C-alpha positions as a Markdown table, in Angstrom:
| # | Residue | x | y | z |
|---|---|---|---|---|
| 1 | Met | -71.3 | -60.6 | -66.6 |
| 2 | Ile | -68.4 | -59.6 | -65.3 |
| 3 | Arg | -66.8 | -56.5 | -67.1 |
| 4 | Asp | -62.9 | -56.7 | -67.5 |
| 5 | Thr | -60.7 | -53.5 | -67.5 |
| 6 | Ser | -60.3 | -53.7 | -71.3 |
| 7 | Ser | -61.7 | -50.3 | -71.5 |
| 8 | Gln | -59.3 | -48.7 | -69.5 |
| 9 | Asp | -56.0 | -49.9 | -71.5 |
| 10 | Thr | -54.0 | -47.6 | -73.5 |
| 11 | Val | -51.2 | -48.3 | -75.8 |
| 12 | Ile | -47.8 | -47.0 | -74.4 |
| 13 | Ala | -46.0 | -45.3 | -77.3 |
| 14 | Arg | -42.1 | -46.4 | -77.9 |
| 15 | Pro | -39.8 | -43.3 | -76.7 |
| 16 | Pro | -37.9 | -42.0 | -79.0 |
| 17 | Arg | -34.5 | -42.9 | -79.1 |
| 18 | Arg | -33.0 | -39.5 | -77.4 |
| 19 | Arg | -34.9 | -39.4 | -74.8 |
| 20 | Arg | -33.7 | -43.5 | -74.1 |
| 21 | Leu | -30.1 | -42.3 | -74.0 |
| 22 | Met | -31.0 | -40.0 | -71.6 |
| 23 | Val | -32.2 | -42.3 | -69.1 |
| 24 | Val | -29.6 | -44.7 | -70.0 |
| 25 | Ala | -27.0 | -41.5 | -69.4 |
| 26 | Ala | -28.7 | -40.8 | -65.8 |
| 27 | Ala | -28.7 | -44.4 | -64.9 |
| 28 | Val | -24.6 | -44.6 | -65.2 |
| 29 | Ala | -24.3 | -41.5 | -63.3 |
| 30 | Val | -26.3 | -42.7 | -60.8 |
| 31 | Leu | -24.3 | -46.1 | -60.5 |
| 32 | Ala | -20.8 | -43.7 | -60.8 |
| 33 | Leu | -22.2 | -41.9 | -57.7 |
| 34 | Gly | -22.9 | -45.0 | -55.4 |
| 35 | Ala | -19.5 | -46.3 | -56.3 |
| 36 | Trp | -17.7 | -43.2 | -55.7 |
| 37 | Ser | -19.2 | -42.3 | -52.3 |
| 38 | Leu | -19.1 | -46.2 | -50.9 |
| 39 | Pro | -16.0 | -45.9 | -49.4 |
| 40 | His | -17.0 | -43.1 | -47.5 |
| 41 | Ala | -20.4 | -44.4 | -46.6 |
| 42 | Arg | -18.3 | -47.3 | -45.1 |
| 43 | Gln | -16.1 | -45.3 | -43.4 |
| 44 | Met | -19.3 | -43.4 | -42.2 |
| 45 | Leu | -20.5 | -46.5 | -41.0 |
| 46 | Gly | -17.6 | -47.0 | -38.7 |
| 47 | Thr | -17.4 | -44.0 | -36.7 |
| 48 | Gly | -19.5 | -43.2 | -33.8 |
| 49 | Gly | -21.5 | -40.4 | -35.7 |
| 50 | Ser | -21.1 | -37.5 | -37.5 |
| 51 | Val | -20.5 | -33.7 | -37.0 |
| 52 | Ser | -20.6 | -30.5 | -39.1 |
| 53 | Ala | -17.2 | -29.3 | -39.6 |
| 54 | Glu | -18.0 | -25.6 | -39.2 |
| 55 | Arg | -18.9 | -26.2 | -35.5 |
| 56 | Leu | -15.3 | -27.2 | -35.1 |
| 57 | Gly | -12.0 | -25.3 | -34.5 |
| 58 | Leu | -9.0 | -26.7 | -36.5 |
| 59 | Asp | -5.5 | -26.2 | -36.5 |
| 60 | Asp | -2.3 | -27.6 | -38.0 |
| 61 | Val | 0.7 | -28.8 | -35.9 |
| 62 | Gly | 3.9 | -27.0 | -37.0 |
| 63 | Arg | 6.9 | -26.2 | -35.9 |
| 64 | Gly | 8.4 | -22.5 | -35.0 |
| 65 | Pro | 9.4 | -20.2 | -32.2 |
| 66 | Phe | 7.6 | -20.6 | -29.2 |
| 67 | Val | 7.1 | -17.8 | -26.5 |
| 68 | Arg | 5.4 | -18.3 | -23.1 |
| 69 | Asp | 4.5 | -15.2 | -21.9 |
| 70 | Ile | 1.6 | -13.6 | -19.7 |
| 71 | Gln | -0.3 | -10.5 | -20.7 |
| 72 | Ala | -3.1 | -9.2 | -18.3 |
| 73 | Glu | -4.3 | -5.4 | -17.5 |
| 74 | Gly | -3.0 | -4.1 | -14.4 |
| 75 | Arg | -3.2 | -0.9 | -12.3 |
| 76 | Val | -0.6 | 1.0 | -10.7 |
| 77 | Val | -0.3 | 0.9 | -7.0 |
| 78 | Ala | 2.0 | 2.4 | -4.9 |
| 79 | Ala | 5.2 | 0.5 | -4.0 |
| 80 | Phe | 5.0 | 1.5 | -0.4 |
| 81 | Ser | 1.9 | 2.5 | 0.8 |
| 82 | Pro | 2.4 | 2.2 | 5.4 |
| 83 | Thr | -0.6 | 2.6 | 7.5 |
| 84 | Leu | -0.2 | 4.8 | 10.6 |
| 85 | Phe | -1.6 | 3.7 | 13.7 |
| 86 | Ala | -2.7 | 5.1 | 17.4 |
| 87 | Pro | 0.6 | 4.8 | 19.6 |
| 88 | Ala | -1.6 | 5.4 | 22.8 |
| 89 | Ala | -5.2 | 5.5 | 23.9 |
| 90 | Gly | -6.7 | 9.0 | 23.2 |
| 91 | Ala | -8.7 | 11.4 | 21.2 |
| 92 | Val | -7.5 | 12.5 | 17.8 |
| 93 | Thr | -7.1 | 15.3 | 16.1 |
| 94 | Leu | -6.5 | 15.6 | 12.3 |
| 95 | Gln | -4.2 | 18.2 | 10.8 |
| 96 | Val | -5.2 | 16.5 | 7.2 |
| 97 | His | -7.9 | 15.2 | 4.6 |
| 98 | Ala | -8.1 | 12.2 | 2.4 |
| 99 | Gly | -6.1 | 13.3 | -0.6 |
| 100 | Asp | -3.7 | 15.8 | 0.5 |
| 101 | Ser | -0.4 | 16.0 | -0.6 |
| 102 | Val | 2.1 | 15.8 | 2.4 |
| 103 | Thr | 5.9 | 16.0 | 2.7 |
| 104 | Lys | 7.9 | 13.8 | 5.2 |
| 105 | Gly | 7.6 | 15.2 | 8.9 |
| 106 | Gln | 4.8 | 16.7 | 7.9 |
| 107 | Val | 2.2 | 16.3 | 11.2 |
| 108 | Leu | -0.5 | 14.1 | 10.1 |
| 109 | Ala | -2.6 | 14.3 | 13.4 |
| 110 | Thr | -2.4 | 14.8 | 17.5 |
| 111 | Ile | -3.6 | 12.4 | 20.1 |
| 112 | Ala | -4.3 | 13.6 | 23.4 |
| 113 | Ser | -3.1 | 11.5 | 26.0 |
| 114 | Pro | -4.2 | 12.4 | 29.4 |
| 115 | Glu | -2.9 | 9.6 | 31.4 |
| 116 | Leu | 0.4 | 9.2 | 29.7 |
| 117 | Ser | 1.0 | 12.7 | 29.9 |
| 118 | Ala | 0.4 | 12.5 | 33.8 |
| 119 | Lys | 2.3 | 9.6 | 34.0 |
| 120 | Leu | 5.3 | 11.2 | 32.4 |
| 121 | Ala | 5.1 | 14.4 | 35.0 |
| 122 | Gln | 5.3 | 11.5 | 38.1 |
| 123 | Glu | 8.1 | 9.9 | 36.6 |
| 124 | Gln | 10.1 | 13.0 | 35.4 |
| 125 | Ser | 9.6 | 14.4 | 39.6 |
| 126 | Thr | 10.8 | 10.9 | 40.3 |
| 127 | Ala | 13.8 | 11.4 | 38.7 |
| 128 | Asp | 14.4 | 15.1 | 39.7 |
| 129 | Thr | 14.1 | 13.2 | 43.5 |
| 130 | Leu | 16.6 | 10.8 | 42.8 |
| 131 | Gln | 19.1 | 13.2 | 41.0 |
| 132 | Thr | 18.8 | 15.4 | 44.3 |
| 133 | Asp | 19.5 | 12.1 | 46.5 |
| 134 | Thr | 22.7 | 11.5 | 44.1 |
| 135 | Leu | 23.8 | 15.2 | 44.6 |
| 136 | Arg | 23.7 | 14.8 | 48.5 |
| 137 | Gly | 25.3 | 11.2 | 48.7 |
| 138 | Arg | 27.9 | 12.4 | 47.0 |
| 139 | Val | 28.5 | 15.6 | 49.3 |
| 140 | Glu | 28.1 | 13.0 | 52.5 |
| 141 | Ala | 30.7 | 10.7 | 50.8 |
| 142 | Gly | 33.0 | 13.5 | 50.4 |
| 143 | Glu | 32.5 | 15.0 | 54.0 |
| 144 | Gln | 33.1 | 11.2 | 55.4 |
| 145 | Arg | 36.2 | 11.0 | 53.5 |
| 146 | Ala | 37.5 | 13.6 | 54.6 |
| 147 | Ala | 36.9 | 12.8 | 58.0 |
| 148 | Leu | 38.5 | 9.7 | 57.8 |
| 149 | Gln | 41.5 | 11.3 | 55.8 |
| 150 | Gly | 41.6 | 13.6 | 58.8 |
| 151 | Ala | 41.8 | 10.9 | 61.4 |
| 152 | Arg | 44.5 | 9.2 | 59.3 |
| 153 | Glu | 46.8 | 12.2 | 58.8 |
| 154 | Asn | 46.5 | 12.9 | 62.8 |
| 155 | Ala | 47.8 | 9.2 | 63.3 |
| 156 | Ala | 50.7 | 9.8 | 60.9 |
| 157 | Ile | 51.6 | 12.6 | 62.8 |
| 158 | Asp | 51.2 | 10.7 | 66.0 |
| 159 | Val | 53.9 | 8.2 | 64.5 |
| 160 | Lys | 56.3 | 11.2 | 63.7 |
| 161 | Ala | 55.6 | 12.4 | 67.3 |
| 162 | Ala | 56.4 | 9.0 | 68.6 |
| 163 | Glu | 58.9 | 8.4 | 66.6 |
| 164 | Thr | 61.1 | 12.0 | 67.5 |
| 165 | Asp | 60.4 | 11.1 | 71.3 |
| 166 | Leu | 62.2 | 7.8 | 70.9 |
| 167 | Ala | 64.8 | 9.1 | 69.4 |
| 168 | Arg | 65.3 | 12.0 | 72.3 |
| 169 | Gln | 64.9 | 9.3 | 75.3 |
| 170 | Gln | 67.8 | 6.9 | 73.1 |
| 171 | Lys | 70.1 | 9.7 | 73.2 |
| 172 | Ala | 69.5 | 10.5 | 76.8 |
| 173 | Phe | 69.9 | 6.8 | 77.7 |
| 174 | Asp | 72.9 | 6.9 | 75.9 |
| 175 | Ala | 74.2 | 10.1 | 77.6 |
| 176 | Gly | 73.4 | 8.3 | 81.4 |
| 177 | Ala | 70.5 | 11.2 | 81.5 |
| 178 | Ala | 67.7 | 8.6 | 81.2 |
| 179 | Ala | 66.5 | 5.6 | 82.8 |
| 180 | Gly | 66.2 | 2.7 | 80.7 |
| 181 | Met | 62.5 | 2.7 | 81.6 |
| 182 | Gln | 61.6 | 6.0 | 79.9 |
| 183 | Val | 63.1 | 4.5 | 76.5 |
| 184 | Asp | 61.0 | 1.9 | 76.6 |
| 185 | His | 58.1 | 3.7 | 77.2 |
| 186 | Ala | 58.9 | 5.7 | 74.3 |
| 187 | Arg | 59.5 | 2.8 | 71.9 |
| 188 | Asp | 55.6 | 1.4 | 73.2 |
| 189 | Ala | 54.0 | 4.7 | 72.4 |
| 190 | Leu | 55.8 | 4.6 | 68.8 |
| 191 | Glu | 54.5 | 1.0 | 68.3 |
| 192 | Lys | 50.7 | 2.2 | 69.5 |
| 193 | Ala | 51.0 | 5.0 | 67.2 |
| 194 | Arg | 51.8 | 3.0 | 64.2 |
| 195 | Ile | 49.4 | 0.7 | 64.7 |
| 196 | Ala | 46.8 | 3.6 | 64.8 |
| 197 | Leu | 47.9 | 4.9 | 61.7 |
| 198 | Ser | 47.5 | 1.4 | 60.0 |
| 199 | His | 44.0 | 1.2 | 61.4 |
| 200 | Ala | 43.3 | 4.7 | 59.9 |
| 201 | Glu | 44.4 | 3.8 | 56.8 |
| 202 | Ala | 42.3 | 0.8 | 56.3 |
| 203 | Gly | 39.6 | 2.3 | 57.5 |
| 204 | Leu | 39.9 | 5.2 | 54.8 |
| 205 | His | 40.3 | 2.7 | 52.2 |
| 206 | Ser | 37.7 | 0.6 | 53.2 |
| 207 | Lys | 35.3 | 3.3 | 53.8 |
| 208 | Asp | 36.3 | 4.8 | 50.3 |
| 209 | Asp | 35.0 | 1.7 | 48.4 |
| 210 | Ser | 31.7 | 1.8 | 50.5 |
| 211 | Leu | 31.0 | 5.5 | 50.1 |
| 212 | Lys | 32.1 | 5.2 | 46.0 |
| 213 | Phe | 29.5 | 1.7 | 46.0 |
| 214 | Asp | 26.7 | 3.8 | 47.8 |
| 215 | Val | 27.2 | 6.7 | 45.3 |
| 216 | Gln | 27.4 | 4.3 | 42.5 |
| 217 | Ala | 23.7 | 2.8 | 43.3 |
| 218 | Arg | 22.2 | 6.7 | 43.6 |
| 219 | Glu | 23.6 | 7.1 | 39.9 |
| 220 | Gln | 22.5 | 3.9 | 38.8 |
| 221 | Ala | 18.9 | 4.3 | 40.2 |
| 222 | His | 18.7 | 7.6 | 38.9 |
| 223 | Ala | 20.1 | 6.3 | 35.0 |
| 224 | Arg | 17.3 | 4.1 | 35.3 |
| 225 | Gln | 15.1 | 6.8 | 36.1 |
| 226 | Val | 15.9 | 8.9 | 33.1 |
| 227 | Leu | 15.9 | 5.9 | 31.0 |
| 228 | Leu | 12.2 | 5.3 | 32.2 |
| 229 | Val | 11.5 | 9.3 | 31.3 |
| 230 | Asp | 13.1 | 9.3 | 28.2 |
| 231 | Asp | 11.2 | 6.3 | 26.8 |
| 232 | Leu | 7.8 | 8.1 | 28.3 |
| 233 | Lys | 9.1 | 11.2 | 26.4 |
| 234 | Arg | 9.1 | 9.4 | 23.3 |
| 235 | Gln | 5.5 | 8.1 | 23.6 |
| 236 | Val | 4.5 | 11.6 | 24.7 |
| 237 | Ala | 6.4 | 12.8 | 21.1 |
| 238 | Glu | 4.6 | 10.2 | 19.2 |
| 239 | Leu | 1.5 | 11.6 | 20.3 |
| 240 | Thr | 2.0 | 13.8 | 17.5 |
| 241 | Val | 1.7 | 11.7 | 14.1 |
| 242 | Arg | 3.9 | 12.6 | 11.2 |
| 243 | Ser | 4.3 | 11.4 | 7.8 |
| 244 | Pro | 7.0 | 8.9 | 6.8 |
| 245 | Val | 7.4 | 10.0 | 3.1 |
| 246 | Asp | 6.7 | 12.3 | 1.0 |
| 247 | Gly | 3.1 | 11.3 | -0.9 |
| 248 | Gln | -0.4 | 11.5 | -0.5 |
| 249 | Val | -3.1 | 11.1 | 2.0 |
| 250 | Gly | -4.8 | 7.9 | 1.0 |
| 251 | Gln | -7.8 | 6.5 | 3.2 |
| 252 | Leu | -8.5 | 8.1 | 7.0 |
| 253 | Phe | -9.7 | 5.5 | 9.5 |
| 254 | Val | -11.2 | 7.6 | 11.8 |
| 255 | Ala | -13.4 | 10.8 | 12.1 |
| 256 | Glu | -12.2 | 13.9 | 13.8 |
| 257 | Arg | -12.1 | 14.1 | 17.4 |
| 258 | Ala | -12.9 | 10.4 | 17.9 |
| 259 | Ser | -11.5 | 8.3 | 20.9 |
| 260 | Val | -9.1 | 5.6 | 19.6 |
| 261 | Ala | -7.8 | 2.7 | 21.5 |
| 262 | Lys | -3.9 | 2.1 | 21.3 |
| 263 | Asp | -2.4 | 0.5 | 17.6 |
| 264 | Ala | -5.9 | 1.7 | 16.0 |
| 265 | Gln | -5.5 | 2.5 | 12.6 |
| 266 | Leu | -5.3 | 5.7 | 11.8 |
| 267 | Leu | -5.1 | 6.2 | 8.1 |
| 268 | Thr | -2.6 | 5.8 | 4.9 |
| 269 | Val | 0.1 | 7.4 | 3.1 |
| 270 | Ile | 1.0 | 6.7 | -0.3 |
| 271 | Ala | 4.3 | 7.7 | -1.6 |
| 272 | Leu | 3.7 | 8.4 | -5.2 |
| 273 | Ser | 7.3 | 8.5 | -5.9 |
| 274 | Gln | 7.8 | 4.6 | -5.7 |
| 275 | Leu | 5.1 | 3.1 | -8.2 |
| 276 | Glu | 4.7 | -0.6 | -9.1 |
| 277 | Val | 2.1 | -2.6 | -11.6 |
| 278 | Gln | -0.1 | -5.1 | -10.2 |
| 279 | Met | -1.5 | -7.5 | -12.4 |
| 280 | Gln | -4.0 | -10.7 | -11.9 |
| 281 | Val | -2.7 | -14.0 | -13.1 |
| 282 | Ala | -4.5 | -17.2 | -13.5 |
| 283 | Glu | -3.6 | -20.1 | -11.0 |
| 284 | Ser | -2.7 | -22.1 | -13.9 |
| 285 | Phe | 0.7 | -19.5 | -15.1 |
| 286 | Ala | 1.2 | -18.2 | -11.1 |
| 287 | Arg | 3.2 | -21.6 | -10.9 |
| 288 | Asp | 5.6 | -20.8 | -13.6 |
| 289 | Leu | 6.1 | -17.2 | -12.2 |
| 290 | Ala | 9.3 | -16.2 | -10.1 |
| 291 | Val | 10.5 | -12.7 | -8.8 |
| 292 | Gly | 13.3 | -11.2 | -11.2 |
| 293 | Met | 10.7 | -11.8 | -14.3 |
| 294 | Pro | 11.3 | -9.7 | -17.2 |
| 295 | Gly | 8.3 | -7.9 | -18.2 |
| 296 | Glu | 6.7 | -4.7 | -20.1 |
| 297 | Ile | 4.4 | -2.4 | -19.0 |
| 298 | Ala | 2.9 | -0.5 | -21.8 |
| 299 | Gly | 0.6 | 2.8 | -21.7 |
| 300 | Asn | 0.3 | 6.2 | -22.8 |
| 301 | Gly | 1.6 | 5.2 | -25.9 |
| 302 | Arg | 4.8 | 4.1 | -24.4 |
| 303 | Thr | 6.4 | 1.0 | -23.3 |
| 304 | Trp | 8.5 | 0.7 | -20.6 |
| 305 | Lys | 10.9 | -2.4 | -19.2 |
| 306 | Ala | 9.9 | -4.0 | -15.6 |
| 307 | Arg | 10.7 | -7.1 | -13.8 |
| 308 | Val | 8.4 | -9.0 | -11.2 |
| 309 | Ser | 9.0 | -7.6 | -7.4 |
| 310 | Gly | 6.6 | -9.9 | -5.8 |
| 311 | Ile | 4.2 | -12.7 | -6.0 |
| 312 | Ser | 1.1 | -13.1 | -3.6 |
| 313 | Pro | 1.4 | -16.3 | -1.4 |
| 314 | Glu | -2.5 | -16.6 | -1.7 |
| 315 | Val | -4.8 | -17.5 | -4.6 |
| 316 | Val | -8.0 | -15.5 | -4.7 |
| 317 | Ala | -10.9 | -16.5 | -7.1 |
| 318 | Asn | -8.4 | -18.9 | -8.8 |
| 319 | Gln | -6.0 | -16.0 | -9.6 |
| 320 | Val | -2.9 | -14.4 | -8.1 |
| 321 | Ala | -1.6 | -10.8 | -7.5 |
| 322 | Ala | 1.6 | -10.2 | -9.0 |
| 323 | Arg | 3.4 | -7.0 | -8.7 |
| 324 | Leu | 6.2 | -5.5 | -11.7 |
| 325 | Arg | 8.5 | -2.9 | -10.6 |
| 326 | Phe | 9.8 | 0.1 | -13.3 |
| 327 | Glu | 13.5 | -0.9 | -14.2 |
| 328 | Gly | 15.2 | 2.5 | -14.2 |
| 329 | Asp | 14.1 | 6.0 | -13.7 |
| 330 | Met | 10.4 | 6.5 | -12.7 |
| 331 | Pro | 8.1 | 6.9 | -15.8 |
| 332 | Glu | 6.2 | 10.4 | -15.1 |
| 333 | Gln | 2.5 | 11.1 | -15.4 |
| 334 | Leu | 1.6 | 8.3 | -13.5 |
| 335 | Arg | -1.4 | 8.1 | -11.2 |
| 336 | Gln | -2.5 | 5.9 | -8.6 |
| 337 | Asn | -4.9 | 2.8 | -10.0 |
| 338 | Gln | -4.5 | 3.6 | -13.7 |
| 339 | Arg | -4.9 | 0.9 | -16.4 |
| 340 | Leu | -2.0 | -0.4 | -18.0 |
| 341 | Ser | -1.0 | -3.2 | -20.4 |
| 342 | Val | 1.5 | -5.7 | -18.8 |
| 343 | Arg | 3.3 | -8.5 | -20.4 |
| 344 | Val | 5.3 | -11.1 | -18.4 |
| 345 | Leu | 8.0 | -13.3 | -20.3 |
| 346 | Leu | 8.1 | -16.6 | -18.8 |
| 347 | Asp | 10.1 | -18.8 | -21.9 |
| 348 | Gln | 11.2 | -18.4 | -25.2 |
| 349 | Arg | 12.7 | -21.2 | -27.5 |
| 350 | Pro | 13.4 | -21.1 | -31.3 |
| 351 | Asp | 12.2 | -24.5 | -32.1 |
| 352 | Val | 9.2 | -26.1 | -31.0 |
| 353 | Leu | 6.3 | -28.1 | -32.0 |
| 354 | Ser | 2.9 | -26.5 | -31.0 |
| 355 | Val | -0.5 | -26.0 | -31.9 |
| 356 | Arg | -3.2 | -23.3 | -31.1 |
| 357 | Ala | -4.4 | -23.8 | -27.4 |
| 358 | Gly | -8.0 | -24.5 | -27.0 |
| 359 | Ser | -10.8 | -26.5 | -25.2 |
| 360 | Phe | -9.3 | -29.4 | -26.0 |
| 361 | Ile | -6.9 | -29.1 | -23.7 |
| 362 | Asp | -9.3 | -28.5 | -20.5 |
| 363 | Glu | -11.9 | -31.2 | -22.5 |
| 364 | Ser | -8.9 | -34.1 | -22.3 |
| 365 | Gly | -7.3 | -33.0 | -19.9 |
| 366 | Gly | -4.1 | -32.8 | -22.0 |
| 367 | Gln | -4.4 | -36.5 | -22.5 |
| 368 | Tyr | -5.6 | -36.9 | -26.2 |
| 369 | Ala | -6.5 | -34.8 | -29.3 |
| 370 | Tyr | -8.7 | -35.6 | -32.4 |
| 371 | Val | -6.7 | -35.5 | -35.3 |
| 372 | Val | -8.6 | -35.1 | -38.7 |
| 373 | Arg | -7.7 | -38.0 | -41.2 |
| 374 | Asp | -9.8 | -38.6 | -44.4 |
| 375 | Gly | -12.4 | -36.6 | -43.0 |
| 376 | Val | -12.8 | -38.6 | -40.1 |
| 377 | Ala | -11.5 | -37.2 | -36.5 |
| 378 | Val | -9.4 | -39.7 | -34.9 |
| 379 | Lys | -9.2 | -39.9 | -31.4 |
| 380 | Thr | -4.8 | -39.9 | -30.8 |
| 381 | Pro | -3.1 | -40.3 | -27.4 |
| 382 | Val | -1.0 | -36.9 | -27.3 |
| 383 | Arg | 1.4 | -35.6 | -24.3 |
| 384 | Leu | 1.4 | -31.8 | -23.9 |
| 385 | Gly | 4.0 | -29.8 | -22.4 |
| 386 | Ala | 4.5 | -25.8 | -21.8 |
| 387 | Arg | 1.6 | -23.7 | -22.6 |
| 388 | Ser | 1.7 | -20.2 | -23.5 |
| 389 | Val | -1.4 | -17.7 | -24.0 |
| 390 | Asp | -2.3 | -19.0 | -27.4 |
| 391 | Arg | -0.6 | -21.9 | -28.2 |
| 392 | Val | 0.2 | -25.4 | -26.4 |
| 393 | Glu | 4.0 | -27.2 | -26.7 |
| 394 | Ile | 3.6 | -30.9 | -28.4 |
| 395 | Leu | 5.6 | -33.7 | -26.6 |
| 396 | Ser | 4.5 | -36.9 | -28.4 |
| 397 | Gly | 1.5 | -38.1 | -30.2 |
| 398 | Leu | 1.5 | -35.7 | -33.0 |
| 399 | Lys | 3.7 | -34.5 | -36.3 |
| 400 | Pro | 4.3 | -31.3 | -38.1 |
| 401 | Gly | 0.9 | -31.2 | -40.7 |
| 402 | Asp | -1.4 | -32.7 | -38.1 |
| 403 | Arg | -4.8 | -31.4 | -38.2 |
| 404 | Val | -6.2 | -31.0 | -35.0 |
| 405 | Val | -9.8 | -30.0 | -33.5 |
| 406 | Val | -9.0 | -27.7 | -31.2 |
| 407 | Ser | -12.3 | -26.4 | -30.0 |
| 408 | Gly | -16.1 | -28.2 | -30.2 |
| 409 | Ala | -14.3 | -31.7 | -29.2 |
| 410 | Glu | -17.0 | -31.8 | -26.9 |
| 411 | Asn | -19.5 | -32.5 | -29.6 |
| 412 | Phe | -18.0 | -36.2 | -29.9 |
| 413 | His | -18.5 | -37.2 | -26.4 |
| 414 | Ala | -15.3 | -39.1 | -26.1 |
| 415 | Glu | -16.0 | -41.5 | -29.0 |
| 416 | Pro | -12.9 | -43.0 | -30.9 |
| 417 | Ser | -13.8 | -41.5 | -34.0 |
| 418 | Val | -16.2 | -39.3 | -35.5 |
| 419 | Gly | -17.1 | -38.4 | -39.3 |
| 420 | Leu | -17.0 | -34.9 | -39.9 |
| 421 | Ala | -20.2 | -33.4 | -42.7 |
| 422 | His | -19.2 | -31.1 | -44.8 |
């Protein structure tokens, strides 16, 4: 005989009325919660997943003043820091050490160059020889000119004597005391004397010009040699290296008594009276920089006005070096390589639509942003404009009051829409 389960059955007591009411209320609450969450569930199902809102950075689009500036740390550098070079090959004797204070014209180093000194002595000797030759040429020219002048004067005397003799013979002939032949002979003698005088005068003039040219050529040769000697003297004088400015000795590139080649670096001199502040600017902002832009330099509890004085033409490690020059008097108590805060004003406008800058700019390339609407981040095309350190201008795609995901958008993986979980 097969046994049934009647021995295991128990009679369930009917629950009290109060308990039934509680069960019904719980069921109603569950149905209400389901009805409330149904639209959100549907919305979540239409997105590319969900991301916790705590992992995101949000900001509201708004209108207001927009200031584009660059803020960075700069260091004090010398506006004028010349490097001195060896003017000739030789042995260097240093007169100063690194860090010494120097004045303009002070001797910093001397270079011993036997070759240059010997060449100067040789060229000076040649110049002295040419000077003596020039003086001798002047004396010889004077002597030759005096001889030619004497010959000309003798010819002039012969002409006068011939004229007197002709006049006397003519009187004698008129008186019948002389023959006509004597008059003709006297007239021929006068003509010969005049010809001789003419040749003497022409010879004097031509020889005088020749003597002048000869003396002038010797003088020019001497002057040319003097210029060569003066240039060598200048080179020898430059062997004594002097400070071009008041300042401080910077770096020494050579050791004491070292032999250097021509144009080798010797040392640098820092002009502490002319200081500037150098800052490093990111490449993305460097294209907006221009010489003459206003700026501020802060340090030692003070702030000074400044302007951009120079921008490096090359990019190093994604940065560009820029220099700012103080406006007005140079601040006191500044030191080389001292750190100061620098701010450069690029642009300032009173009413601009903008949002806080964030990683979404680099993530999207500035082409779209995620706008939060009803708990969902929606991918929205945007067009961005100018950028400052902390904000970016909105040209189109957004309106005031839109809430934008400014950081953490990389978690969306470029999905069209993503739900936000709280």
